[in-house]
DSSP file (Angstrom, degrees, kcal/mol; ACC not computed):
  #  RESIDUE AA STRUCTURE BP1 BP2  ACC     N-H-->O    O-->H-N    N-H-->O    O-->H-N    TCO  KAPPA ALPHA  PHI   PSI    X-CA   Y-CA   Z-CA
    1    1 A M              0   0    0      0, 0.0     2,-0.1     0, 0.0     0, 0.0   0.000 360.0 360.0 360.0 138.8  210.8  119.5  -75.4
    2    2 A A        -     0   0    0    147,-0.1    52,-2.2    51,-0.1     2,-0.4  -0.371 360.0-155.5 -68.7 141.6  210.2  116.4  -77.4
    3    3 A T  B     -A   53   0A   0     50,-0.2     2,-0.3    -2,-0.1    50,-0.2  -0.922  24.8-102.9-119.9 142.9  206.6  115.4  -78.2
    4    4 A V        +     0   0    0     48,-3.1    47,-2.6    -2,-0.4    48,-0.1  -0.492  48.5 170.7 -67.7 125.4  205.2  112.0  -79.0
    5    5 A Q    >   -     0   0    0     -2,-0.3     3,-2.3    45,-0.2    31,-0.2  -0.825  46.7 -70.0-127.0 165.3  204.5  111.7  -82.7
    6    6 A P  T 3  S+     0   0    0      0, 0.0    31,-0.1     0, 0.0    -1,-0.0  -0.381 125.0  19.3 -55.2 133.7  203.6  108.7  -85.0
    7    7 A G  T 3  S+     0   0    0      1,-0.3    30,-0.1    29,-0.2    -3,-0.0   0.409  90.2 152.7  84.5  -2.1  206.6  106.4  -85.1
    8    8 A S    <   -     0   0    0     -3,-2.3    28,-2.8    27,-0.1     2,-0.6  -0.285  45.6-130.9 -61.1 144.6  208.2  107.9  -82.0
    9    9 A F  E     -B   35   0B   0     26,-0.2   141,-2.6    24,-0.0     2,-0.3  -0.892  37.2-166.6 -93.8 122.2  210.6  105.7  -80.0
   10   10 A L  E     -BC  34 149B   0     24,-3.5    24,-1.9    -2,-0.6     2,-0.5  -0.843  30.2-163.2-119.7 147.5  209.4  106.0  -76.4
   11   11 A T  E     +BC  33 148B   0    137,-2.2   136,-2.5    -2,-0.3   137,-2.2  -1.000  41.0 142.7-116.9 125.8  210.6  105.2  -72.9
   12   12 A L  E     -BC  32 146B   0     20,-2.5    20,-2.9    -2,-0.5     2,-0.4  -0.993  50.2-123.9-157.0 158.2  207.7  105.3  -70.5
   13   13 A H  E     + C   0 145B   0    132,-2.1   132,-2.5    -2,-0.3     2,-0.3  -0.882  41.2 173.2 -98.0 141.8  206.0  103.8  -67.5
   14   14 A Y  E     - C   0 144B   0     -2,-0.4    12,-2.5   130,-0.2     2,-0.4  -0.995  23.3-157.2-150.3 159.8  202.4  102.7  -68.2
   15   15 A R  E     -DC  25 143B   0    128,-2.4   128,-2.3    -2,-0.3     2,-0.5  -0.999   2.0-167.8-136.8 130.2  199.5  100.9  -66.6
   16   16 A L  E     +DC  24 142B   0      8,-2.5     7,-3.2    -2,-0.4     8,-1.6  -0.986  19.9 172.2-116.0 124.4  196.6   99.2  -68.3
   17   17 A A  E     -DC  22 141B   0    124,-2.3   124,-2.9    -2,-0.5     5,-0.2  -0.981  15.1-168.8-135.4 145.8  193.8   98.2  -66.0
   18   18 A G  E >   -D   21   0B   0      3,-2.4     3,-1.9    -2,-0.4   122,-0.1  -0.454  54.9 -71.6-112.7-168.8  190.3   96.8  -66.4
   19   19 A P  T 3  S+     0   0    0      0, 0.0     3,-0.1     0, 0.0   121,-0.1   0.786 133.3  51.3 -58.5 -28.2  187.4   96.5  -63.9
   20   20 A A  T 3  S-     0   0    0      1,-0.3     2,-0.3     0, 0.0    -3,-0.0   0.455 120.0-101.3 -90.0  -0.8  189.3   93.6  -62.1
   21   21 A G  E <   +D   18   0B   0     -3,-1.9    -3,-2.4     0, 0.0    -1,-0.3  -0.748  68.7   1.3 118.2-165.7  192.5   95.6  -61.7
   22   22 A D  E     +D   17   0B   0     -2,-0.3    -5,-0.3    -5,-0.2     3,-0.1  -0.298  36.7 172.9 -66.3 138.8  195.9   95.9  -63.4
   23   23 A I  E    S+     0   0B   0     -7,-3.2     2,-0.4     1,-0.5    -6,-0.2   0.691  82.3  11.8-103.8 -44.0  196.9   93.8  -66.4
   24   24 A I  E     +D   16   0B   0     -8,-1.6    -8,-2.5     0, 0.0    -1,-0.5  -1.000  66.4 167.3-134.4 134.9  200.2   95.5  -67.0
   25   25 A N  E     +D   15   0B   0     -2,-0.4     3,-0.3   -10,-0.2   -10,-0.2  -0.842   9.7 171.5-150.3 110.7  201.9   98.0  -64.7
   26   26 A T    >   +     0   0    0    -12,-2.5     3,-1.5    -2,-0.3   -11,-0.1   0.442  58.4  96.1 -96.3  -0.6  205.5   99.0  -65.2
   27   27 A F  T 3  S+     0   0    0    -13,-0.3    -1,-0.2     1,-0.3   -12,-0.1   0.793  86.9  45.8 -63.8 -27.9  205.6  101.7  -62.5
   28   28 A A  T 3  S+     0   0    0     -3,-0.3    -1,-0.3     2,-0.1     2,-0.2   0.462 121.3  35.9 -91.5  -1.1  207.1   99.4  -59.9
   29   29 A D  S <  S-     0   0    0     -3,-1.5    -3,-0.1     1,-0.2     0, 0.0  -0.439 109.8 -47.5-130.4-160.3  209.7   98.1  -62.3
   30   30 A K        -     0   0    0     -2,-0.2    -1,-0.2     1,-0.1    -2,-0.1  -0.492  67.9 -99.7 -77.5 152.4  211.9   99.3  -65.1
   31   31 A P        -     0   0    0      0, 0.0   -18,-0.2     0, 0.0     2,-0.2  -0.195  34.3-111.1 -69.4 162.4  210.1  101.4  -67.8
   32   32 A A  E     -B   12   0B   0    -20,-2.9   -20,-2.5     2,-0.0     2,-0.4  -0.601  21.0-153.7 -88.7 152.7  209.0  100.0  -71.1
   33   33 A T  E     +B   11   0B   0     -2,-0.2     2,-0.3   -22,-0.2   -22,-0.2  -0.998  29.2 147.2-124.8 134.9  210.6  101.0  -74.5
   34   34 A L  E     -B   10   0B   0    -24,-1.9   -24,-3.5    -2,-0.4     2,-0.5  -0.978  43.5-117.0-158.6 165.0  208.6  100.8  -77.6
   35   35 A T  E >   -B    9   0B   0     -2,-0.3     3,-1.8   -26,-0.2     5,-0.4  -0.956  35.1-119.1-111.8 125.1  208.0  102.3  -81.0
   36   36 A L  T 3  S+     0   0    0    -28,-2.8   -29,-0.2    -2,-0.5   -31,-0.0  -0.394  99.8  25.8 -61.3 134.4  204.6  103.9  -81.7
   37   37 A G  T 3  S+     0   0    0      4,-0.2    -1,-0.3   -31,-0.1     5,-0.0   0.392  90.2 104.8  93.4  -2.4  202.9  102.1  -84.6
   38   38 A S  S <  S-     0   0    0     -3,-1.8    -2,-0.1     1,-0.0     0, 0.0   0.507  94.5-109.5 -89.7  -3.7  204.7   98.8  -84.2
   39   39 A G  S    S+     0   0    0      2,-0.2    -3,-0.1    -4,-0.2     3,-0.0   0.522  85.3 120.9  90.8   5.8  201.7   97.0  -82.6
   40   40 A E  S    S+     0   0    0     -5,-0.4     2,-0.3     2,-0.1    -4,-0.1   0.804  82.4  29.1 -72.8 -27.6  203.1   96.8  -79.1
   41   41 A L  S    S-     0   0    0      1,-0.0    -2,-0.2     2,-0.0    -4,-0.2  -0.903 101.2 -94.8-123.6 156.9  200.1   98.8  -77.9
   42   42 A S     >  -     0   0    0     -2,-0.3     4,-2.8     1,-0.1     3,-0.4  -0.362  35.9-114.2 -67.7 152.6  196.6   98.9  -79.4
   43   43 A P  H  > S+     0   0    0      0, 0.0     4,-2.4     0, 0.0     5,-0.1   0.869 117.0  54.3 -55.1 -38.4  196.0  101.8  -81.8
   44   44 A A  H  > S+     0   0    0     23,-0.4     4,-0.8    22,-0.2    23,-0.1   0.877 111.3  44.5 -65.4 -36.8  193.4  103.3  -79.4
   45   45 A V  H >> S+     0   0    0     -3,-0.4     4,-0.7    22,-0.3     3,-0.7   0.922 112.6  51.2 -72.3 -44.6  196.0  103.3  -76.6
   46   46 A E  H >X S+     0   0    0     -4,-2.8     3,-1.2     1,-0.2     4,-1.1   0.886 102.7  60.7 -58.4 -39.1  198.7  104.7  -78.8
   47   47 A E  H 3< S+     0   0    0     -4,-2.4     3,-0.3     1,-0.3    -1,-0.2   0.848  99.0  56.9 -57.9 -34.5  196.4  107.5  -80.0
   48   48 A R  H << S+     0   0    0     -4,-0.8    -1,-0.3    -3,-0.7    -2,-0.2   0.748 103.4  54.9 -69.7 -22.6  196.2  108.7  -76.4
   49   49 A L  H X< S+     0   0    0     -3,-1.2     3,-2.2    -4,-0.7   -45,-0.3   0.775  81.4 108.0 -80.5 -26.5  200.0  109.1  -76.3
   50   50 A L  T 3< S+     0   0    0     -4,-1.1   -45,-0.2    -3,-0.3     3,-0.1  -0.256  85.3  16.7 -57.0 132.5  200.2  111.3  -79.3
   51   51 A G  T 3  S+     0   0    0    -47,-2.6    -1,-0.3     1,-0.3     2,-0.1   0.261  89.9 132.0  89.7 -11.7  201.0  114.9  -78.4
   52   52 A L    <   -     0   0    0     -3,-2.2   -48,-3.1   -49,-0.1    -1,-0.3  -0.474  49.5-135.7 -71.6 147.2  202.3  114.1  -74.9
   53   53 A E  B >   -A    3   0A   0    -50,-0.2     3,-2.4    -2,-0.1    93,-0.3  -0.657  31.2 -80.1-101.2 157.7  205.6  115.7  -74.0
   54   54 A E  T 3  S+     0   0    0    -52,-2.2    93,-0.2     1,-0.3    -1,-0.1  -0.289 120.2  20.5 -51.0 135.2  208.6  114.2  -72.3
   55   55 A G  T 3  S+     0   0    0     91,-3.0    -1,-0.3     1,-0.3     2,-0.1   0.223  94.7 132.1  87.9 -14.8  208.0  114.1  -68.5
   56   56 A Q    <   -     0   0    0     -3,-2.4    90,-2.5    90,-0.1     2,-0.4  -0.436  41.4-156.3 -76.5 144.7  204.2  114.4  -68.9
   57   57 A R  E     +E  145   0B   0     88,-0.2     2,-0.3    -2,-0.1    88,-0.2  -0.922  17.6 170.2-115.3 144.6  201.9  112.1  -67.0
   58   58 A A  E     -E  144   0B   0     86,-2.4    86,-2.9    -2,-0.4     2,-0.4  -0.994  21.4-155.7-153.4 150.6  198.3  111.4  -68.2
   59   59 A T  E     -E  143   0B   0     -2,-0.3     2,-0.4    84,-0.2    84,-0.2  -0.999  15.8-172.2-128.9 133.0  195.5  109.0  -67.4
   60   60 A F  E     -E  142   0B   0     82,-3.2    82,-2.9    -2,-0.4     2,-0.5  -0.959  16.0-147.0-127.3 142.7  192.8  108.1  -69.9
   61   61 A E  E     -E  141   0B   0     -2,-0.4     2,-0.4    80,-0.2    80,-0.2  -0.945  16.7-164.4-106.2 125.0  189.5  106.2  -69.6
   62   62 A L  E     -E  140   0B   0     78,-3.3    78,-2.3    -2,-0.5     3,-0.1  -0.929  21.8-116.8-111.6 134.2  188.6  104.1  -72.6
   63   63 A A    >>  -     0   0    0     -2,-0.4     3,-2.3    76,-0.2     4,-0.6  -0.163  50.8 -68.2 -65.4 160.5  185.0  102.8  -73.0
   64   64 A A  T 34 S+     0   0    0      1,-0.3    75,-0.3     2,-0.1    -1,-0.2  -0.251 122.8   6.8 -51.7 125.6  184.3   99.1  -73.1
   65   65 A G  T 3> S+     0   0    0     73,-1.1     4,-1.4    70,-0.4    -1,-0.3   0.205 102.0 101.4  87.1 -15.6  185.7   97.6  -76.3
   66   66 A D  T <4 S+     0   0    0     -3,-2.3   -22,-0.2     2,-0.2    -2,-0.1   0.876  83.4  42.6 -70.7 -37.1  187.6  100.8  -77.4
   67   67 A A  T  < S+     0   0    0     -4,-0.6   -23,-0.4    71,-0.4   -22,-0.3   0.915 137.4   5.2 -78.1 -43.1  191.0   99.7  -76.3
   68   68 A F  T  4 S-     0   0    0      1,-0.3    65,-0.3    67,-0.3    -2,-0.2   0.101 104.5-109.3-133.6  21.7  191.2   96.1  -77.5
   69   69 A G     <  -     0   0    0     -4,-1.4    68,-3.1    67,-0.1    -1,-0.3  -0.025  52.8 -46.8  76.1 176.9  187.9   95.5  -79.4
   70   70 A Q        -     0   0    0     66,-0.2     2,-0.3    67,-0.1    66,-0.1  -0.486  67.7 -92.4 -79.8 153.5  185.0   93.5  -78.3
   71   71 A H        -     0   0    0     65,-0.2    -1,-0.1    -2,-0.2    -2,-0.1  -0.534  42.3-152.1 -66.3 127.4  185.4   90.0  -77.0
   72   72 A N    >   -     0   0    0     -2,-0.3     3,-2.2     1,-0.1    60,-0.1  -0.910  11.5-157.9-109.2 112.5  185.1   87.6  -79.9
   73   73 A P  G >  S+     0   0    0      0, 0.0     3,-1.5     0, 0.0    -1,-0.1   0.771  92.0  67.4 -60.9 -24.0  183.8   84.1  -79.1
   74   74 A D  G 3  S+     0   0    0      1,-0.3    -3,-0.0    -3,-0.1    -2,-0.0   0.628  86.4  70.3 -69.9 -11.7  185.5   82.8  -82.3
   75   75 A M  G <  S+     0   0    0     -3,-2.2    56,-2.8     2,-0.0     2,-0.6   0.394  78.9  91.2 -86.6   3.9  188.9   83.5  -80.6
   76   76 A Q  E <   +F  130   0C   0     -3,-1.5     2,-0.4    54,-0.2    54,-0.2  -0.894  60.4 177.4 -97.5 125.2  188.3   80.7  -78.2
   77   77 A Q  E     -F  129   0C   0     52,-2.6    52,-2.9    -2,-0.6     2,-0.4  -0.973  31.9-123.7-133.0 141.2  189.8   77.5  -79.7
   78   78 A W  E     -F  128   0C   0     -2,-0.4     2,-0.5    50,-0.2    50,-0.2  -0.699  27.1-160.4 -78.5 132.0  190.1   73.9  -78.5
   79   79 A V  E     -F  127   0C   0     48,-3.0    48,-2.2    -2,-0.4     2,-0.1  -0.973  16.6-126.0-118.3 122.4  193.8   72.8  -78.5
   80   80 A A  E  >  -F  126   0C   0     -2,-0.5     4,-2.0    46,-0.2     3,-0.3  -0.342  13.0-127.3 -68.4 144.2  194.5   69.1  -78.6
   81   81 A R  H  > S+     0   0    0     44,-3.5     4,-2.9     1,-0.2     5,-0.2   0.853 109.6  61.5 -58.4 -35.9  196.8   67.7  -75.9
   82   82 A K  H  > S+     0   0    0     43,-0.4     4,-2.3     1,-0.2    -1,-0.2   0.921 105.3  46.5 -58.7 -44.2  198.9   66.1  -78.7
   83   83 A L  H  > S+     0   0    0     -3,-0.3     4,-2.0     2,-0.2    -1,-0.2   0.922 111.9  50.8 -63.9 -43.7  199.7   69.5  -80.1
   84   84 A L  H  X S+     0   0    0     -4,-2.0     4,-1.6     1,-0.2    -2,-0.2   0.900 110.6  49.7 -60.3 -40.5  200.5   70.9  -76.6
   85   85 A N  H  < S+     0   0    0     -4,-2.9    -1,-0.2     1,-0.2    -2,-0.2   0.905 110.5  50.1 -63.8 -41.6  202.8   67.9  -76.1
   86   86 A D  H  < S+     0   0    0     -4,-2.3    -1,-0.2     1,-0.2    -2,-0.2   0.835 115.5  43.4 -65.9 -32.1  204.6   68.5  -79.4
   87   87 A L  H  < S-     0   0    0     -4,-2.0    -1,-0.2    -5,-0.2    -2,-0.2   0.686 128.7 -15.5 -87.4 -19.8  205.1   72.2  -78.6
   88   88 A G  S  < S-     0   0    0     -4,-1.6     3,-0.0    -5,-0.2    -4,-0.0  -0.483 104.0 -13.4-152.3-141.4  206.2   71.8  -75.0
   89   89 A D    >   -     0   0    0     -2,-0.2     3,-1.8     1,-0.1    -3,-0.1  -0.699  43.7-151.6 -85.0 118.3  206.5   69.6  -72.0
   90   90 A P  T 3  S+     0   0    0      0, 0.0    -1,-0.1     0, 0.0    -5,-0.1   0.712  97.1  55.2 -63.1 -19.3  204.3   66.4  -72.3
   91   91 A D  T 3  S+     0   0    0     -6,-0.1    -6,-0.0     2,-0.1    -2,-0.0   0.446  79.9 124.9 -91.9  -0.5  204.0   66.3  -68.5
   92   92 A E    <   -     0   0    0     -3,-1.8     2,-0.4    -8,-0.1    -4,-0.0  -0.328  49.1-151.7 -61.7 137.4  202.6   69.9  -68.2
   93   93 A R        -     0   0    0     -2,-0.0     2,-0.4     2,-0.0    -2,-0.1  -0.942   9.7-147.3-110.9 134.9  199.3   70.2  -66.4
   94   94 A Y        -     0   0    0     -2,-0.4     2,-0.3     4,-0.0     6,-0.0  -0.810  11.9-167.4-107.7 143.3  197.1   73.1  -67.4
   95   95 A A    >   -     0   0    0     -2,-0.4     3,-2.1    22,-0.0    20,-0.3  -0.942  34.7 -91.3-128.8 149.6  194.7   75.0  -65.1
   96   96 A V  T 3  S+     0   0    0     -2,-0.3    20,-0.2     1,-0.3     3,-0.1  -0.345 114.2  25.3 -57.2 133.2  191.9   77.4  -65.8
   97   97 A G  T 3  S+     0   0    0     18,-3.3    -1,-0.3     1,-0.3     2,-0.2   0.211  90.3 130.6  94.8 -13.6  193.2   81.0  -65.8
   98   98 A E    <   -     0   0    0     -3,-2.1    17,-2.8    17,-0.1     2,-0.5  -0.474  57.1-127.9 -73.9 142.3  196.8   80.0  -66.7
   99   99 A V  E     -G  114   0C   0     15,-0.2     2,-0.4    -2,-0.2    15,-0.2  -0.799  23.9-165.1 -91.7 130.1  198.4   81.8  -69.6
  100  100 A V  E     -G  113   0C   0     13,-3.1    13,-2.1    -2,-0.5     2,-0.4  -0.961   6.8-147.2-118.2 131.2  199.8   79.5  -72.3
  101  101 A E  E     -G  112   0C   0     -2,-0.4     2,-0.4    11,-0.2    11,-0.2  -0.794  12.3-169.4-100.3 141.3  202.3   80.7  -75.0
  102  102 A F  E     -G  111   0C   0      9,-3.2     9,-2.5    -2,-0.4     2,-0.2  -0.958  22.1-120.7-125.4 144.4  202.4   79.4  -78.5
  103  103 A A  E     -G  110   0C   0     -2,-0.4     7,-0.3     7,-0.2     5,-0.0  -0.587  31.3-112.9 -79.6 145.3  205.0   80.0  -81.2
  104  104 A T    >   -     0   0    0      5,-2.6     3,-2.1    -2,-0.2     5,-0.1  -0.366  37.4-100.3 -68.0 159.5  203.9   81.6  -84.4
  105  105 A P  T 3  S+     0   0    0      0, 0.0    -1,-0.1     0, 0.0    -2,-0.1   0.816 125.9  50.3 -54.8 -31.6  204.2   79.2  -87.5
  106  106 A D  T 3  S-     0   0    0      1,-0.0    -2,-0.0     3,-0.0    -3,-0.0   0.551 106.5-129.1 -84.5  -5.5  207.5   80.8  -88.5
  107  107 A G  S <  S+     0   0    0     -3,-2.1    -1,-0.0     2,-0.2     3,-0.0   0.556  79.5 111.7  73.8   7.4  208.9   80.4  -85.0
  108  108 A M  S    S+     0   0    0     -5,-0.0     2,-0.3     2,-0.0    -1,-0.1   0.609  80.7   9.5 -90.3 -12.8  209.9   84.1  -84.9
  109  109 A A        -     0   0    0     -5,-0.1    -5,-2.6     2,-0.0     2,-0.3  -0.894  67.1-127.4-152.0 178.0  207.4   85.2  -82.2
  110  110 A T  E     -G  103   0C   0     -2,-0.3     2,-0.3    -7,-0.3    -7,-0.2  -0.906  10.4-163.9-131.0 162.2  204.9   84.0  -79.7
  111  111 A Y  E     -G  102   0C   0     -9,-2.5    -9,-3.2    -2,-0.3     2,-0.3  -0.955  15.6-141.3-140.0 159.3  201.3   84.7  -78.8
  112  112 A A  E     -G  101   0C   0     -2,-0.3     2,-0.3   -11,-0.2   -11,-0.2  -0.849  14.6-176.7-127.4 157.5  199.4   83.8  -75.7
  113  113 A G  E     -G  100   0C   0    -13,-2.1   -13,-3.1    -2,-0.3     2,-0.5  -0.952  25.9-118.6-143.9 163.6  196.0   82.6  -74.6
  114  114 A V  E     -GH  99 130C   0     16,-2.3    16,-2.9    -2,-0.3     2,-0.4  -0.900  27.5-120.4-108.7 131.9  194.3   82.0  -71.4
  115  115 A V  E     + H   0 129C   0    -17,-2.8   -18,-3.3    -2,-0.5    14,-0.2  -0.562  35.4 169.6 -70.2 123.4  193.0   78.5  -70.5
  116  116 A V  E     +     0   0C   0     12,-3.2     2,-0.3    -2,-0.4    -1,-0.2   0.588  65.9  14.1-110.5 -16.9  189.2   78.7  -69.9
  117  117 A Q  E     - H   0 128C   0     11,-1.2    11,-3.0   -22,-0.1     2,-0.6  -0.958  58.9-148.3-158.2 140.2  188.4   75.0  -69.7
  118  118 A V  E    S- H   0 127C   0     -2,-0.3     9,-0.2     9,-0.2     7,-0.1  -0.955  74.1 -11.4-111.0 119.3  190.4   71.8  -69.3
  119  119 A G        -     0   0    0      7,-3.0     5,-0.3    -2,-0.6     2,-0.2   0.148  69.7-140.7  75.3 160.5  188.8   68.8  -71.1
  120  120 A N        -     0   0    0      3,-3.0     3,-0.1     7,-0.1     5,-0.1  -0.813  37.3 -79.8-143.4-175.5  185.3   68.8  -72.6
  121  121 A A  S    S+     0   0    0     -2,-0.2     3,-0.1     1,-0.2    -2,-0.0   0.801 129.0  43.6 -62.2 -28.1  182.4   66.4  -72.9
  122  122 A D  S    S-     0   0    0      1,-0.3     2,-0.3     2,-0.0    -1,-0.2   0.793 126.5  -0.1 -87.2 -30.6  184.1   64.6  -75.8
  123  123 A S        -     0   0    0     -3,-0.1    -3,-3.0     1,-0.1     3,-0.3  -0.983  38.4-150.5-163.3 142.1  187.7   64.4  -74.5
  124  124 A A  S    S+     0   0    0     -2,-0.3    -5,-0.1    -5,-0.3     2,-0.1   0.419  89.0  85.8 -88.7  -0.9  189.9   65.2  -71.5
  125  125 A D  S    S+     0   0    0     -7,-0.1   -44,-3.5    -5,-0.1   -43,-0.4  -0.105  83.0  60.1 -95.3  36.5  192.8   65.5  -74.0
  126  126 A A  E     -F   80   0C   0     -3,-0.3    -7,-3.0   -46,-0.3     2,-0.4  -0.987  62.6-147.1-153.9 157.6  192.2   69.1  -75.0
  127  127 A I  E     -FH  79 118C   0    -48,-2.2   -48,-3.0    -2,-0.3     2,-0.6  -0.972  19.4-128.8-126.3 146.8  192.1   72.6  -73.4
  128  128 A L  E     -FH  78 117C   0    -11,-3.0   -12,-3.2    -2,-0.4   -11,-1.2  -0.855  29.9-166.5 -93.8 121.7  189.9   75.5  -74.4
  129  129 A V  E     -FH  77 115C   0    -52,-2.9   -52,-2.6    -2,-0.6     2,-0.7  -0.926  14.5-146.7-116.6 132.2  192.1   78.6  -74.9
  130  130 A D  E     -FH  76 114C   0    -16,-2.9   -16,-2.3    -2,-0.4   -54,-0.2  -0.874  12.7-176.4 -98.1 115.4  190.8   82.2  -75.2
  131  131 A F        +     0   0    0    -56,-2.8   -55,-0.1    -2,-0.7   -19,-0.1   0.331  46.6 114.0 -95.3   5.9  193.1   84.2  -77.5
  132  132 A N  S    S-     0   0    0    -57,-0.1   -18,-0.2   -60,-0.1   -61,-0.1  -0.386  83.7 -93.3 -66.5 153.9  191.3   87.5  -77.0
  133  133 A H    >   -     0   0    0    -65,-0.3     3,-2.3     1,-0.1    -1,-0.1  -0.466  37.7-116.6 -61.9 143.6  193.2   90.2  -75.2
  134  134 A P  T 3  S+     0   0    0      0, 0.0    -1,-0.1     0, 0.0    -2,-0.1   0.741 116.2  46.7 -58.0 -21.8  192.4   89.9  -71.5
  135  135 A L  T >  S+     0   0    0   -117,-0.1     3,-1.9     3,-0.0   -70,-0.4   0.288  80.0 134.3-103.1  10.1  190.8   93.4  -71.7
  136  136 A A  T <  S+     0   0    0     -3,-2.3   -66,-0.2     1,-0.3   -65,-0.2  -0.380  78.5  10.0 -60.3 133.4  188.8   92.8  -74.8
  137  137 A G  T 3  S+     0   0    0    -68,-3.1     2,-0.3     1,-0.2    -1,-0.3   0.526 110.0 107.9  76.8   6.5  185.2   94.1  -74.4
  138  138 A Q  S <  S-     0   0    0     -3,-1.9   -73,-1.1   -69,-0.3   -71,-0.4  -0.820  76.9-104.5-116.9 154.5  186.1   95.9  -71.1
  139  139 A A        -     0   0    0     -2,-0.3     2,-0.4   -75,-0.3   -76,-0.2  -0.529  43.9-154.0 -68.3 143.6  186.5   99.5  -70.1
  140  140 A V  E     - E   0  62B   0    -78,-2.3   -78,-3.3    -2,-0.2     2,-0.5  -0.970  16.8-151.6-129.6 137.9  190.2  100.3  -69.7
  141  141 A T  E     -CE  17  61B   0   -124,-2.9  -124,-2.3    -2,-0.4     2,-0.5  -0.944  17.4-168.3-102.7 127.1  192.2  102.8  -67.6
  142  142 A F  E     -CE  16  60B   0    -82,-2.9   -82,-3.2    -2,-0.5     2,-0.4  -0.975   5.8-178.6-120.0 119.6  195.4  103.7  -69.3
  143  143 A E  E     +CE  15  59B   0   -128,-2.3  -128,-2.4    -2,-0.5     2,-0.3  -0.958   6.8 179.5-118.5 135.5  198.0  105.7  -67.3
  144  144 A A  E     -CE  14  58B   0    -86,-2.9   -86,-2.4    -2,-0.4     2,-0.4  -0.984  24.4-166.8-139.0 148.0  201.3  106.8  -68.7
  145  145 A H  E     -CE  13  57B   0   -132,-2.5  -132,-2.1    -2,-0.3     2,-0.6  -0.932  23.6-146.5-129.1 107.6  204.4  108.7  -67.7
  146  146 A V  E     +C   12   0B   0    -90,-2.5   -91,-3.0    -2,-0.4  -134,-0.2  -0.643  23.4 172.5 -78.5 118.0  206.5  109.6  -70.8
  147  147 A I  E     +     0   0B   0   -136,-2.5     2,-0.3    -2,-0.6  -135,-0.2   0.862  63.2   3.1 -92.9 -45.5  210.1  109.5  -69.8
  148  148 A G  E     -C   11   0B   0   -137,-2.2  -137,-2.2   -94,-0.1     2,-0.4  -0.998  55.0-162.9-148.0 148.1  211.8  110.0  -73.1
  149  149 A V  E      C   10   0B   0     -2,-0.3  -139,-0.2  -139,-0.2  -147,-0.1  -0.996 360.0 360.0-132.9 126.9  210.9  110.5  -76.8
  150  150 A L              0   0    0   -141,-2.6  -140,-0.1    -2,-0.4    -1,-0.1   0.315 360.0 360.0-120.4 360.0  213.1  110.0  -79.8
């Protein structure tokens, strides 16, 4: 039976949950496909998959900060409304808790952040976006069902 190794191509169902509940859960939908080591999962989460066999199910508890690092206040950035208008819809309204996607400078990928504040004492024309992983600094439950390993 195939075993998960570094660089393995996997098909699996997985769930990542923090104290407030699920962040990602593929068990009710189609499974995920990914390559270990490609950065799709954090290294700490990938490490828990190593050695699992096809068909195996496992649940792991990761201590606060182990899965996605500690929450870094420097990862919160004010983004000017002008930049948001240039990147997307000028009529867009942003709300606290909303996820906003930004293109990488090369335009080949995206990254996301969560709106934590709309406007500030200096200007209503900016939003404060937290680019930390939503589970940064939190204990994480990681559940996996390995379907296939190549």
